[in-house]
Backbone as ProteinMPNN parsed JSONL, in Angstrom:
{"seq_chain_A": "XXXXXXXXXXXXXXXXXXXXXXXXXXXXXXXXXXXXXXXXXXXXXXXXXXXXXXXXXXXXXXXXXXXXXXXXXXXXXXXXXXXXXXXXXXXXXXXXXXXXXXXXXXXXXXXXXXXXXXXXXXXXXXXXXXXXXXXXXXXXXXXXXXXXXXXXXXXXXXXXXXXXXXXXXXXXXXXXXXXXXXXXXXXXXXXXXXXXXXXXXXXXXXXXXXXXXXXXXXXXXXXXXXXXXXX", "coords_chain_A": {"N_chain_A": [[22.281, 82.144, -24.062], [19.644, 84.112, -25.218], [16.251, 83.149, -25.667], [13.751, 84.157, -25.908], [10.513, 84.976, -27.265], [8.684, 87.11, -29.478], [5.495, 88.383, -30.184], [3.849, 90.597, -32.14], [1.12, 92.579, -31.316], [-0.102, 95.056, -31.676], [1.027, 97.457, -33.898], [3.692, 99.844, -33.446], [5.137, 103.198, -33.525], [7.932, 105.12, -34.773], [11.393, 105.355, -33.5], [13.177, 102.63, -31.877], [13.87, 102.019, -28.341], [17.024, 103.061, -26.848], [19.934, 101.687, -25.266], [20.012, 102.391, -21.852], [18.04, 104.316, -21.942], [15.091, 105.588, -20.339], [12.242, 103.785, -20.008], [8.678, 103.493, -20.148], [6.107, 101.295, -19.383], [3.023, 99.484, -19.866], [2.065, 96.444, -18.46], [1.039, 93.062, -18.4], [1.32, 90.039, -16.75], [1.42, 86.533, -17.384], [1.019, 83.13, -16.313], [0.731, 82.09, -13.85], [1.145, 79.701, -11.328], [2.07, 77.885, -13.202], [0.224, 77.982, -15.251], [-0.516, 79.267, -18.234], [-2.698, 80.768, -18.878], [-3.464, 82.127, -16.723], [-3.353, 85.125, -14.919], [-0.707, 86.723, -13.141], [0.038, 89.22, -12.335], [-0.44, 92.74, -12.971], [0.084, 95.952, -14.382], [-2.186, 97.315, -14.63], [-3.858, 96.591, -12.648], [-5.885, 97.36, -9.73], [-4.586, 100.025, -7.828], [-2.096, 99.795, -8.929], [0.35, 101.056, -11.33], [1.695, 102.367, -14.469], [4.894, 100.986, -15.32], [8.22, 102.03, -14.899], [11.534, 101.877, -16.12], [15.133, 101.765, -16.48], [16.4, 100.855, -19.498], [18.211, 97.984, -20.728], [20.07, 97.746, -18.729], [20.157, 95.658, -17.0], [18.364, 95.688, -14.927], [15.915, 94.529, -14.883], [14.195, 91.439, -15.738], [15.719, 89.454, -18.352], [14.132, 88.999, -20.625], [12.422, 91.164, -20.66], [14.298, 93.295, -20.682], [15.651, 92.937, -23.112], [13.58, 92.405, -24.933], [11.769, 94.64, -24.836], [13.432, 96.536, -25.873], [13.242, 96.17, -28.546], [10.897, 97.274, -29.291], [8.52, 99.764, -30.467], [7.211, 103.083, -29.786], [3.944, 102.959, -28.535], [3.584, 100.427, -29.438], [2.225, 97.207, -28.891], [2.915, 94.09, -27.559], [3.239, 90.514, -27.218], [5.355, 88.813, -25.18], [7.035, 85.878, -24.914], [8.616, 84.213, -22.394], [11.1, 81.984, -21.626], [12.236, 80.025, -18.759], [14.994, 80.77, -18.165], [15.097, 83.335, -19.115], [13.453, 84.639, -17.527], [12.355, 84.161, -14.345], [13.796, 81.986, -13.594], [15.306, 79.22, -11.8], [14.556, 79.813, -9.22], [12.049, 81.007, -9.319], [9.212, 83.059, -8.475], [7.725, 82.975, -5.886], [5.878, 84.482, -4.275], [4.281, 85.729, -6.089], [3.078, 83.671, -7.288], [4.612, 82.446, -9.193], [6.104, 79.677, -10.289], [9.111, 77.664, -9.764], [11.321, 77.448, -12.564], [9.505, 78.353, -14.52], [7.825, 79.042, -17.581], [6.807, 82.098, -18.955], [4.335, 84.518, -20.033], [4.313, 87.791, -21.197], [2.304, 90.523, -21.664], [2.873, 93.373, -23.163], [2.867, 96.911, -23.421], [4.45, 99.574, -24.909], [4.724, 102.672, -23.614], [6.211, 105.06, -23.418], [9.478, 106.446, -24.108], [12.437, 107.747, -23.009], [15.542, 109.309, -23.434], [18.737, 110.218, -21.946], [19.353, 113.629, -21.06], [20.98, 116.845, -21.239], [21.487, 119.863, -19.476], [21.691, 123.393, -18.747], [20.947, 125.837, -16.247], [19.382, 128.824, -14.938], [18.569, 129.814, -11.811], [16.262, 131.633, -9.94], [15.422, 132.27, -6.773], [12.534, 132.7, -4.629], [10.081, 134.021, -2.282], [8.32, 131.912, -2.11], [9.709, 129.644, -2.585], [10.863, 126.315, -1.901], [13.101, 126.032, -0.321], [14.48, 128.493, 1.489], [17.026, 129.808, 1.03], [20.347, 130.254, -0.31], [23.532, 129.75, -2.003], [24.45, 132.309, -2.494], [22.914, 133.835, -0.902], [22.814, 133.081, 1.985], [21.331, 133.363, 4.385], [18.909, 133.933, 3.41], [17.9, 136.496, 3.165], [17.299, 138.33, 1.036], [15.867, 136.625, -0.607], [13.566, 135.995, 0.854], [12.168, 138.34, 0.692], [11.54, 138.582, -1.939], [9.102, 138.361, -4.446], [7.238, 135.982, -6.494], [6.704, 137.193, -8.935], [8.659, 139.185, -8.923], [10.952, 137.57, -9.143], [10.498, 136.442, -11.652], [10.602, 138.738, -13.241], [13.281, 139.436, -12.983], [14.471, 137.272, -14.3], [13.429, 137.674, -16.872], [14.862, 139.903, -17.626], [17.445, 138.768, -17.738], [17.012, 136.952, -19.835], [16.568, 138.696, -21.98], [19.084, 139.892, -22.209], [20.658, 137.64, -22.838], [19.537, 136.766, -25.283], [20.165, 138.857, -26.952], [22.854, 138.716, -27.141], [25.983, 137.975, -28.788], [27.106, 135.52, -28.389], [25.26, 133.324, -27.116], [25.379, 131.047, -25.469], [27.743, 131.308, -23.918], [27.184, 133.714, -22.64], [24.91, 133.018, -21.189], [26.084, 131.163, -19.398], [27.847, 132.87, -18.005], [26.076, 134.642, -16.706], [24.669, 132.803, -15.139], [26.71, 131.906, -13.464], [27.264, 134.12, -11.881], [24.78, 134.866, -10.828], [22.817, 132.825, -10.43], [20.774, 131.045, -8.128], [21.213, 128.423, -7.629], [23.386, 125.692, -6.701], [24.733, 124.826, -8.907], [25.731, 127.011, -10.105], [28.45, 127.443, -9.894], [29.41, 125.94, -11.943], [28.674, 127.307, -14.16], [25.967, 127.007, -14.359], [25.571, 124.473, -15.352], [24.05, 121.337, -15.18], [24.789, 118.795, -15.747], [24.363, 115.426, -17.158], [21.039, 114.041, -17.116], [18.109, 112.052, -16.46], [14.664, 110.938, -17.069], [12.587, 111.533, -14.27], [14.608, 112.337, -12.61], [14.63, 115.004, -12.019], [12.529, 117.737, -10.807], [9.135, 117.607, -11.944], [8.084, 119.759, -13.552], [10.412, 121.039, -14.324], [11.768, 118.977, -15.638], [9.941, 118.402, -17.746], [10.027, 120.851, -19.079], [12.684, 120.89, -19.949], [12.876, 118.605, -21.652], [11.198, 119.412, -23.647], [12.617, 121.126, -25.161], [14.854, 121.714, -27.944], [18.281, 120.833, -28.585], [20.387, 123.482, -27.696], [18.378, 125.342, -27.565], [16.613, 127.796, -25.589], [14.567, 128.031, -22.774], [11.386, 129.577, -21.896], [10.234, 131.159, -18.901], [10.258, 128.876, -16.274], [8.447, 127.376, -13.698], [9.096, 125.87, -10.619], [9.139, 123.925, -7.556], [11.444, 124.801, -6.464], [11.886, 127.367, -7.361], [11.998, 130.059, -9.757], [12.984, 129.479, -13.093], [15.218, 129.665, -15.955], [16.052, 127.68, -18.73], [18.639, 126.135, -20.551], [18.971, 123.826, -23.01], [21.55, 121.547, -23.499], [22.358, 119.111, -24.387]], "CA_chain_A": [[21.656, 82.755, -25.232], [18.218, 84.378, -25.011], [15.358, 82.48, -26.622], [12.406, 84.712, -25.777], [9.85, 85.2, -28.544], [7.775, 88.25, -29.464], [4.387, 88.439, -31.141], [3.308, 91.96, -32.141], [-0.336, 92.666, -31.308], [-0.392, 96.355, -32.284], [2.247, 98.107, -34.361], [4.01, 101.153, -32.902], [5.75, 104.152, -34.44], [9.159, 105.785, -34.357], [12.57, 104.532, -33.214], [13.165, 101.77, -30.693], [14.7, 102.583, -27.263], [18.454, 102.807, -26.798], [20.423, 101.262, -23.955], [20.094, 103.489, -20.897], [16.818, 105.122, -21.964], [14.063, 105.222, -19.37], [11.019, 103.426, -20.716], [7.497, 103.267, -19.321], [5.279, 100.279, -20.03], [1.951, 98.739, -19.219], [2.38, 95.024, -18.626], [0.289, 92.03, -17.694], [2.062, 88.789, -16.798], [0.631, 85.306, -17.297], [1.79, 81.926, -16.014], [0.583, 81.771, -12.431], [1.056, 78.256, -11.044], [2.373, 77.181, -14.461], [-0.92, 78.04, -16.167], [-0.296, 80.476, -19.042], [-3.944, 81.52, -19.032], [-3.724, 82.807, -15.45], [-2.574, 86.339, -14.65], [-0.115, 86.83, -11.807], [0.286, 90.636, -12.002], [-0.649, 93.686, -14.062], [0.16, 97.382, -14.047], [-3.551, 97.846, -14.72], [-4.591, 96.183, -11.457], [-6.146, 98.458, -8.791], [-3.445, 100.439, -7.018], [-0.864, 99.704, -9.718], [0.535, 102.113, -12.311], [2.716, 101.999, -15.459], [6.21, 100.69, -14.741], [9.322, 102.723, -15.575], [12.867, 101.348, -15.799], [16.227, 102.07, -17.419], [16.504, 99.646, -20.308], [19.544, 97.513, -21.091], [20.967, 97.889, -17.586], [20.078, 94.48, -16.15], [17.522, 95.961, -13.764], [14.715, 93.698, -15.009], [14.51, 90.148, -16.359], [16.293, 89.672, -19.685], [13.084, 89.049, -21.648], [11.985, 92.566, -20.687], [15.416, 94.158, -21.054], [15.942, 92.767, -24.53], [12.36, 92.454, -25.733], [11.24, 96.005, -24.933], [14.353, 97.317, -26.699], [12.867, 95.979, -29.96], [9.55, 97.816, -29.476], [8.332, 101.169, -30.795], [6.195, 103.734, -28.965], [2.591, 102.567, -28.896], [3.523, 99.006, -29.789], [1.821, 96.208, -27.886], [3.424, 92.791, -27.978], [3.29, 89.44, -26.24], [6.697, 88.244, -25.112], [7.099, 84.593, -24.221], [9.932, 84.138, -21.753], [11.436, 80.723, -20.97], [12.718, 80.259, -17.396], [16.279, 81.468, -18.02], [14.888, 84.735, -19.48], [12.47, 85.172, -16.582], [12.739, 84.07, -12.937], [14.695, 80.853, -13.427], [15.094, 78.115, -10.861], [13.955, 80.275, -7.973], [10.698, 81.48, -9.502], [8.808, 84.234, -7.688], [6.591, 82.333, -5.211], [4.865, 85.402, -3.745], [3.391, 86.065, -7.203], [2.563, 82.429, -7.869], [5.479, 82.004, -10.285], [6.802, 78.492, -9.83], [10.457, 77.483, -10.312], [11.459, 77.014, -13.963], [8.277, 78.667, -15.251], [7.741, 79.857, -18.791], [5.811, 83.143, -18.713], [3.965, 85.4, -21.144], [4.109, 89.18, -20.803], [1.597, 91.375, -22.627], [3.528, 94.656, -22.875], [2.637, 98.076, -24.285], [5.458, 100.606, -24.67], [4.045, 103.966, -23.538], [7.144, 106.161, -23.676], [10.91, 106.168, -23.993], [13.201, 108.994, -22.943], [16.96, 109.174, -23.19], [19.343, 111.219, -21.075], [19.541, 114.967, -21.611], [21.883, 117.699, -20.446], [20.993, 121.237, -19.497], [22.135, 124.406, -17.784], [19.808, 126.682, -15.879], [19.553, 129.946, -14.011], [17.49, 129.759, -10.818], [16.036, 132.77, -9.051], [14.511, 131.866, -5.703], [11.606, 133.717, -4.137], [9.52, 133.716, -0.966], [7.547, 130.67, -2.156], [10.617, 128.517, -2.848], [10.815, 125.338, -0.806], [14.243, 126.288, 0.557], [14.657, 129.947, 1.438], [18.446, 130.146, 1.185], [21.184, 129.825, -1.431], [24.949, 130.014, -1.785], [24.689, 133.745, -2.538], [22.056, 134.47, 0.11], [22.723, 131.972, 2.946], [20.278, 133.602, 5.376], [17.666, 134.143, 2.683], [17.401, 137.856, 3.423], [16.68, 138.861, -0.182], [14.908, 135.641, -1.12], [12.305, 136.103, 1.616], [11.471, 139.561, 0.284], [11.29, 138.533, -3.383], [7.883, 137.671, -4.883], [7.38, 135.197, -7.724], [6.757, 138.142, -10.044], [9.998, 139.796, -8.881], [11.896, 136.585, -9.684], [10.243, 136.343, -13.09], [11.103, 139.965, -13.873], [14.75, 139.329, -13.034], [14.792, 136.328, -15.376], [13.113, 138.303, -18.157], [16.019, 140.744, -17.938], [18.53, 137.886, -18.17], [16.666, 136.427, -21.157], [16.781, 139.763, -22.958], [20.543, 140.02, -22.385], [21.164, 136.436, -23.506], [19.058, 136.71, -26.67], [20.808, 139.91, -27.746], [24.3, 138.484, -27.13], [26.527, 137.286, -29.966], [27.376, 134.149, -27.962], [24.236, 133.1, -26.094], [25.79, 130.0, -24.519], [28.719, 131.876, -22.977], [26.494, 134.736, -21.843], [24.069, 132.263, -20.249], [26.963, 130.621, -18.359], [28.362, 133.978, -17.191], [24.988, 135.124, -15.837], [24.41, 131.749, -14.162], [27.814, 131.861, -12.5], [27.187, 135.27, -10.973], [23.46, 135.188, -10.295], [21.902, 131.727, -10.157], [20.677, 130.619, -6.731], [21.522, 126.993, -7.553], [24.796, 125.37, -6.532], [25.338, 124.606, -10.221], [26.283, 128.289, -10.569], [29.913, 127.323, -9.992], [29.683, 125.307, -13.238], [27.985, 128.074, -15.184], [24.589, 126.517, -14.452], [25.512, 123.129, -15.939], [23.556, 120.302, -14.273], [25.246, 117.487, -16.184], [23.319, 114.588, -17.759], [20.005, 113.498, -16.242], [17.041, 111.362, -17.167], [13.316, 111.082, -16.518], [12.436, 111.266, -12.847], [15.736, 112.852, -11.83], [14.359, 116.401, -11.674], [11.117, 118.037, -10.595], [8.422, 117.359, -13.2], [7.993, 120.956, -14.395], [11.751, 121.266, -14.877], [12.013, 117.894, -16.593], [9.11, 118.609, -18.933], [10.551, 122.014, -19.782], [13.947, 120.525, -20.609], [12.63, 117.666, -22.748], [10.465, 120.09, -24.724], [13.574, 121.941, -25.918], [15.883, 121.12, -28.789], [19.615, 121.216, -28.12], [20.73, 124.857, -28.026], [17.254, 126.231, -27.296], [16.455, 128.324, -24.235], [13.151, 128.049, -22.405], [10.838, 130.729, -21.195], [10.332, 130.975, -17.455], [9.705, 127.631, -15.762], [8.26, 127.427, -12.252], [9.139, 124.61, -9.874], [9.134, 124.165, -6.116], [12.706, 125.461, -6.101], [11.83, 128.779, -7.727], [11.8, 130.362, -11.178], [14.171, 129.08, -13.862], [15.305, 129.56, -17.407], [16.827, 126.474, -19.016], [19.245, 125.955, -21.876], [19.31, 122.422, -23.251], [22.881, 121.481, -24.096], [22.651, 117.77, -24.878]], "C_chain_A": [[20.155, 82.93, -24.973], [17.379, 83.695, -26.082], [13.916, 82.952, -26.425], [11.831, 84.954, -27.182], [8.863, 86.347, -28.412], [6.737, 88.128, -30.564], [3.769, 89.835, -31.058], [1.786, 91.908, -32.248], [-0.784, 93.948, -32.003], [0.925, 97.011, -32.665], [2.429, 99.466, -33.68], [4.639, 102.041, -33.952], [7.065, 104.678, -33.865], [10.287, 104.821, -34.057], [12.364, 103.648, -31.986], [14.066, 102.385, -29.613], [16.169, 102.207, -27.411], [18.838, 102.399, -25.385], [20.577, 102.482, -23.043], [18.878, 104.385, -20.886], [15.879, 104.664, -20.842], [12.756, 105.001, -20.124], [9.891, 103.217, -19.712], [6.557, 102.334, -20.071], [4.047, 99.953, -19.19], [2.289, 97.276, -19.454], [1.433, 94.165, -17.809], [1.035, 90.718, -17.876], [1.167, 87.584, -16.584], [1.557, 84.118, -17.035], [1.738, 81.554, -14.547], [0.358, 80.272, -12.25], [1.192, 77.408, -12.31], [1.203, 77.119, -15.432], [-0.838, 79.357, -16.938], [-1.574, 81.259, -19.332], [-4.245, 82.345, -17.785], [-2.771, 83.975, -15.229], [-1.964, 86.271, -13.251], [0.098, 88.28, -11.372], [-0.016, 91.499, -13.214], [-0.498, 95.115, -13.554], [-1.216, 98.029, -14.084], [-4.432, 97.385, -13.555], [-4.852, 97.386, -10.557], [-4.926, 98.755, -7.918], [-2.114, 100.37, -7.737], [-0.796, 100.875, -10.7], [1.578, 101.671, -13.328], [4.091, 101.91, -14.818], [7.307, 101.348, -15.573], [10.658, 102.113, -15.149], [13.874, 101.782, -16.854], [16.538, 100.796, -18.191], [17.958, 99.291, -20.623], [20.553, 97.59, -19.966], [20.946, 96.668, -16.664], [19.223, 94.668, -14.916], [16.233, 95.149, -13.759], [15.111, 92.376, -15.66], [14.913, 90.369, -17.819], [15.24, 89.713, -20.784], [12.517, 90.456, -21.773], [13.101, 93.441, -21.246], [15.678, 94.123, -22.551], [14.7, 92.941, -25.395], [11.828, 93.855, -25.92], [12.153, 96.876, -25.805], [14.053, 97.158, -28.189], [11.532, 96.642, -30.285], [9.572, 99.301, -29.81], [7.225, 101.76, -29.92], [4.798, 103.365, -29.468], [2.453, 101.098, -29.263], [3.054, 98.18, -28.594], [2.253, 94.856, -28.403], [3.325, 91.79, -26.841], [4.668, 88.803, -26.311], [6.645, 86.963, -24.29], [8.513, 84.398, -23.704], [10.141, 82.772, -21.119], [12.084, 81.013, -19.607], [14.005, 81.072, -17.293], [16.202, 82.929, -18.462], [13.91, 85.412, -18.522], [13.005, 85.017, -15.158], [13.47, 82.778, -12.587], [14.286, 79.817, -12.402], [14.374, 78.551, -9.59], [12.491, 80.638, -8.091], [10.457, 82.777, -8.727], [7.547, 83.797, -6.933], [5.507, 83.285, -4.724], [3.889, 85.854, -4.823], [2.79, 84.815, -7.854], [3.372, 81.942, -9.054], [6.338, 80.858, -9.761], [8.229, 78.429, -10.404], [10.411, 76.96, -11.742], [10.182, 77.231, -14.781], [8.547, 79.43, -16.537], [6.586, 80.831, -18.583], [5.491, 83.892, -19.998], [3.706, 86.788, -20.582], [3.451, 89.934, -21.95], [2.022, 92.808, -22.314], [3.143, 95.708, -23.908], [3.663, 99.138, -23.927], [4.794, 101.982, -24.759], [4.961, 105.13, -23.881], [8.573, 105.689, -23.522], [11.652, 107.497, -24.035], [14.658, 108.691, -22.646], [17.452, 110.235, -22.216], [19.441, 112.554, -21.812], [20.572, 115.693, -20.752], [21.401, 119.126, -20.57], [21.73, 122.096, -18.487], [20.91, 125.229, -17.422], [20.262, 127.841, -15.006], [18.327, 129.923, -13.104], [17.446, 131.063, -10.032], [15.0, 132.338, -8.023], [13.647, 133.043, -5.263], [10.967, 133.222, -2.844], [8.644, 132.467, -0.934], [8.412, 129.451, -2.475], [10.64, 127.585, -1.639], [11.994, 125.5, 0.153], [14.621, 127.757, 0.405], [16.089, 130.357, 1.765], [19.183, 129.679, -0.06], [22.623, 130.173, -1.118], [25.229, 131.512, -1.74], [23.833, 134.53, -1.541], [21.784, 133.43, 1.205], [21.602, 132.136, 3.976], [18.918, 133.848, 4.716], [17.07, 135.534, 2.852], [16.669, 138.413, 2.207], [15.608, 137.926, -0.726], [13.55, 135.791, -0.441], [11.51, 137.356, 1.263], [10.947, 139.469, -1.149], [10.005, 137.764, -3.705], [8.182, 136.836, -6.129], [7.505, 136.14, -8.916], [8.107, 138.85, -10.094], [11.028, 138.865, -9.516], [11.743, 136.472, -11.195], [10.765, 137.566, -13.83], [12.619, 139.946, -14.007], [15.159, 138.415, -14.192], [14.487, 136.887, -16.758], [14.26, 139.209, -18.59], [17.202, 139.921, -18.418], [18.27, 137.35, -19.576], [16.922, 137.451, -22.25], [18.265, 139.922, -23.263], [21.105, 138.848, -23.176], [20.785, 136.418, -24.982], [19.71, 137.76, -27.561], [22.318, 139.717, -27.843], [24.743, 137.748, -28.395], [26.829, 135.825, -29.651], [26.448, 133.843, -26.789], [24.686, 132.097, -25.042], [26.753, 130.543, -23.473], [28.069, 132.906, -22.073], [25.6, 134.078, -20.8], [24.924, 131.77, -19.082], [27.495, 131.72, -17.435], [27.301, 134.483, -16.215], [24.691, 134.093, -14.752], [25.471, 131.75, -13.069], [27.716, 132.97, -11.457], [25.864, 135.348, -10.219], [22.545, 134.025, -9.933], [21.939, 131.343, -8.682], [20.955, 129.13, -6.548], [23.022, 126.774, -7.375], [25.509, 125.105, -7.842], [25.933, 125.89, -10.79], [27.79, 128.192, -10.767], [30.353, 126.663, -11.296], [28.983, 126.045, -14.377], [26.556, 127.607, -15.403], [24.453, 125.108, -14.965], [25.113, 122.089, -14.899], [24.08, 118.918, -14.621], [24.101, 116.671, -16.761], [22.301, 114.141, -16.712], [18.896, 112.892, -17.091], [15.688, 111.576, -16.52], [13.262, 110.71, -15.046], [13.541, 111.815, -11.985], [15.512, 114.279, -11.344], [12.873, 116.577, -11.352], [10.404, 118.026, -11.953], [8.375, 118.579, -14.116], [9.329, 121.241, -15.066], [12.073, 120.223, -15.939], [11.233, 118.113, -17.885], [9.622, 119.78, -19.762], [11.813, 121.695, -20.553], [13.702, 119.635, -21.816], [11.879, 118.314, -23.91], [11.383, 120.915, -25.619], [14.421, 121.105, -26.856], [17.231, 121.582, -28.255], [19.942, 122.622, -28.627], [19.612, 125.84, -27.752], [17.204, 126.638, -25.829], [14.966, 128.457, -23.949], [12.697, 129.452, -22.032], [10.975, 130.459, -19.71], [9.574, 129.712, -17.04], [9.599, 127.746, -14.24], [8.309, 126.025, -11.66], [9.096, 124.947, -8.389], [10.411, 124.869, -5.656], [12.674, 126.961, -6.374], [11.536, 128.954, -9.194], [13.106, 130.085, -11.924], [14.055, 129.531, -15.315], [16.308, 128.454, -17.674], [17.394, 126.554, -20.424], [19.578, 124.47, -22.016], [20.622, 122.352, -24.012], [23.226, 120.096, -24.628], [21.457, 116.863, -24.766]], "O_chain_A": [[19.482, 81.988, -24.555], [17.751, 83.668, -27.256], [12.973, 82.226, -26.741], [12.572, 85.113, -28.152], [8.269, 86.537, -27.351], [7.051, 87.814, -31.712], [3.226, 90.213, -30.02], [1.235, 91.276, -33.149], [-1.714, 93.939, -32.809], [1.836, 97.108, -31.843], [1.455, 100.153, -33.374], [4.677, 101.69, -35.131], [7.282, 104.681, -32.653], [10.177, 103.623, -34.315], [11.481, 103.899, -31.165], [14.938, 103.191, -29.935], [16.515, 101.187, -28.009], [18.143, 102.729, -24.424], [21.195, 103.478, -23.421], [18.68, 105.143, -19.936], [15.882, 103.496, -20.454], [12.237, 105.902, -20.785], [10.124, 102.816, -18.572], [6.249, 102.553, -21.242], [4.038, 100.126, -17.971], [2.75, 96.911, -20.535], [1.077, 94.499, -16.679], [1.35, 90.322, -18.998], [0.279, 87.592, -15.732], [2.71, 84.096, -17.467], [2.579, 80.804, -14.052], [-0.484, 79.661, -12.909], [0.538, 76.378, -12.472], [1.195, 76.289, -16.341], [-1.059, 80.43, -16.375], [-1.522, 82.311, -19.97], [-5.166, 83.161, -17.782], [-1.552, 83.836, -15.335], [-2.608, 85.826, -12.3], [0.313, 88.55, -10.19], [0.132, 91.054, -14.353], [-0.904, 95.439, -12.438], [-1.392, 99.157, -13.624], [-5.607, 97.744, -13.48], [-4.098, 98.356, -10.618], [-4.319, 97.849, -7.348], [-1.103, 100.837, -7.212], [-1.776, 101.599, -10.877], [2.287, 100.694, -13.085], [4.413, 102.659, -13.896], [7.321, 101.237, -16.798], [10.886, 101.863, -13.965], [13.507, 102.121, -17.979], [16.897, 99.777, -17.6], [18.814, 100.164, -20.764], [21.758, 97.51, -20.205], [21.647, 96.648, -15.652], [19.335, 93.902, -13.959], [15.539, 95.089, -12.745], [16.254, 92.218, -16.088], [14.502, 91.347, -18.443], [15.435, 90.4, -21.787], [12.17, 90.891, -22.871], [12.882, 94.229, -22.166], [15.9, 95.159, -23.178], [14.76, 93.552, -26.462], [11.469, 94.236, -27.034], [11.693, 97.846, -26.406], [14.556, 97.929, -29.006], [11.078, 96.585, -31.428], [10.523, 100.009, -29.478], [6.398, 101.026, -29.378], [4.509, 103.447, -30.661], [1.342, 100.582, -29.384], [3.438, 98.427, -27.451], [1.99, 94.512, -29.555], [3.327, 92.155, -25.665], [5.094, 88.318, -27.359], [6.259, 86.972, -23.121], [9.48, 84.415, -24.465], [9.438, 82.423, -20.171], [12.444, 82.159, -19.341], [14.114, 81.959, -16.445], [17.137, 83.691, -18.217], [13.58, 86.589, -18.674], [13.991, 85.658, -14.794], [13.733, 82.508, -11.415], [13.104, 79.569, -12.165], [13.67, 77.76, -8.962], [11.756, 80.593, -7.104], [11.396, 83.491, -8.377], [6.437, 84.194, -7.289], [4.328, 82.934, -4.755], [2.789, 86.311, -4.511], [2.078, 84.908, -8.854], [2.894, 81.124, -9.84], [7.191, 81.052, -8.895], [8.518, 79.07, -11.414], [9.566, 76.132, -12.086], [9.823, 76.406, -15.621], [9.379, 80.337, -16.581], [5.521, 80.45, -18.098], [6.286, 83.896, -20.939], [2.97, 86.945, -19.609], [3.975, 89.978, -23.063], [1.584, 93.388, -21.32], [3.097, 95.436, -25.108], [3.743, 99.561, -22.774], [4.359, 102.406, -25.829], [4.547, 106.076, -24.551], [8.845, 104.668, -22.89], [11.51, 108.272, -24.981], [14.978, 107.925, -21.736], [16.671, 111.05, -21.724], [19.593, 112.594, -23.033], [20.974, 115.217, -19.69], [20.959, 119.553, -21.637], [22.307, 121.605, -17.517], [19.953, 125.311, -18.193], [21.35, 127.84, -14.43], [17.192, 130.002, -13.574], [18.465, 131.534, -9.525], [13.846, 132.073, -8.36], [13.977, 134.207, -5.489], [11.279, 132.129, -2.369], [8.263, 132.006, 0.142], [7.892, 128.344, -2.619], [10.459, 128.018, -0.502], [11.888, 125.137, 1.325], [15.029, 128.202, -0.668], [16.325, 131.157, 2.67], [18.7, 128.807, -0.782], [22.914, 130.807, -0.103], [26.138, 131.95, -1.034], [24.011, 135.735, -1.365], [20.658, 132.951, 1.339], [20.993, 131.15, 4.391], [17.901, 133.957, 5.401], [15.863, 135.719, 2.696], [15.55, 138.911, 2.327], [14.579, 138.368, -1.237], [12.51, 135.72, -1.096], [10.306, 137.419, 1.513], [10.023, 140.191, -1.526], [9.848, 136.623, -3.27], [9.243, 136.967, -6.738], [8.323, 135.91, -9.808], [8.643, 139.091, -11.176], [11.863, 139.291, -10.314], [12.731, 136.414, -11.928], [11.31, 137.443, -14.927], [13.17, 140.385, -15.017], [16.065, 138.734, -14.962], [15.21, 136.605, -17.713], [14.592, 139.279, -19.773], [17.887, 140.297, -19.37], [19.176, 137.297, -20.407], [17.432, 137.116, -23.319], [18.661, 140.069, -24.42], [21.926, 139.033, -24.074], [21.611, 136.095, -25.835], [19.801, 137.583, -28.776], [22.993, 140.469, -28.546], [23.974, 136.995, -28.992], [26.811, 134.982, -30.548], [26.794, 134.067, -25.629], [24.407, 132.272, -23.856], [26.601, 130.271, -22.282], [28.365, 132.967, -20.88], [25.54, 134.53, -19.657], [24.55, 131.931, -17.921], [27.583, 131.524, -16.223], [27.589, 134.724, -15.043], [24.486, 134.446, -13.591], [25.156, 131.611, -11.888], [28.05, 132.768, -10.29], [25.824, 135.843, -9.092], [21.581, 134.22, -9.194], [23.003, 131.32, -8.064], [20.932, 128.633, -5.422], [23.831, 127.575, -7.843], [26.738, 125.148, -7.905], [26.571, 125.863, -11.842], [28.342, 128.786, -11.694], [31.503, 126.796, -11.713], [28.731, 125.467, -15.434], [25.994, 127.781, -16.484], [23.343, 124.578, -15.017], [25.758, 121.969, -13.857], [23.848, 117.965, -13.879], [22.977, 117.166, -16.847], [22.655, 113.892, -15.56], [18.767, 113.184, -18.279], [15.571, 112.309, -15.538], [13.822, 109.696, -14.629], [13.447, 111.776, -10.759], [16.131, 114.714, -10.373], [12.065, 115.681, -11.593], [10.987, 118.386, -12.976], [8.599, 118.457, -15.32], [9.377, 121.636, -16.231], [12.588, 120.55, -17.008], [11.788, 118.023, -18.979], [9.649, 119.717, -20.991], [12.0, 122.165, -21.675], [14.255, 119.878, -22.889], [11.923, 117.814, -25.034], [10.983, 121.35, -26.699], [14.676, 119.929, -26.597], [17.319, 122.593, -27.559], [19.799, 122.92, -29.812], [19.85, 127.047, -27.707], [17.686, 125.924, -24.95], [14.203, 128.938, -24.786], [13.498, 130.373, -21.876], [11.764, 129.603, -19.308], [8.416, 129.511, -17.404], [10.547, 128.165, -13.576], [7.643, 125.11, -12.144], [9.024, 126.117, -8.012], [10.444, 125.463, -4.578], [13.354, 127.734, -5.7], [10.898, 128.102, -9.813], [14.191, 130.415, -11.445], [12.961, 129.747, -15.835], [17.29, 128.3, -16.947], [16.72, 126.982, -21.361], [20.365, 123.924, -21.242], [20.792, 123.01, -25.038], [24.271, 119.918, -25.254], [21.534, 115.692, -25.138]]}, "name": "protein", "num_of_chains": 1, "seq": "XXXXXXXXXXXXXXXXXXXXXXXXXXXXXXXXXXXXXXXXXXXXXXXXXXXXXXXXXXXXXXXXXXXXXXXXXXXXXXXXXXXXXXXXXXXXXXXXXXXXXXXXXXXXXXXXXXXXXXXXXXXXXXXXXXXXXXXXXXXXXXXXXXXXXXXXXXXXXXXXXXXXXXXXXXXXXXXXXXXXXXXXXXXXXXXXXXXXXXXXXXXXXXXXXXXXXXXXXXXXXXXXXXXXXXX"}
């Protein structure tokens, strides 16, 4: 049974994370050499950065896994973790955490993102990182196509999709015939994915959409895309 304790320092806003969400936190840990006033690590130390993990999956100590799940965006809290909720009998000697140490973590929840699902249509061009696709294995057309050419093609697809009575089906049909991504065989469906699974521009574009919405043109290292968020 977990017996960690939480003291809220700054209130946050909005819902708490759900199991499987990817959360990003700032954290400073105290309890080096069994002294709770001594820091052993911080994401704010030189060369460090905010830490991201999938919550509720057992990938971090239970005080984090369970404690952060009770926090809201922007909340800062101090979580006191007894040994069985932290590093237990083994400790973490390289960080100065002794066996059977009680620790304090000063945590700020910066963001929380759940899984999403999307379909896309990719048009590659001469600046794409890979100049080939299932429909153009040698890249003959891709190597001739400029970014503007790719964007113009997508603008035509967008016009067709927006004027269709069934945008979702029309999107899938166009993706199946024309997308340069291997997901074309699934009508452009990429399946579920979370933060960090896709290129940043693509990820940001997807998360900015509501389910059922279609993006404008998104540029990534792969090429030019339009995205439909489906979940």
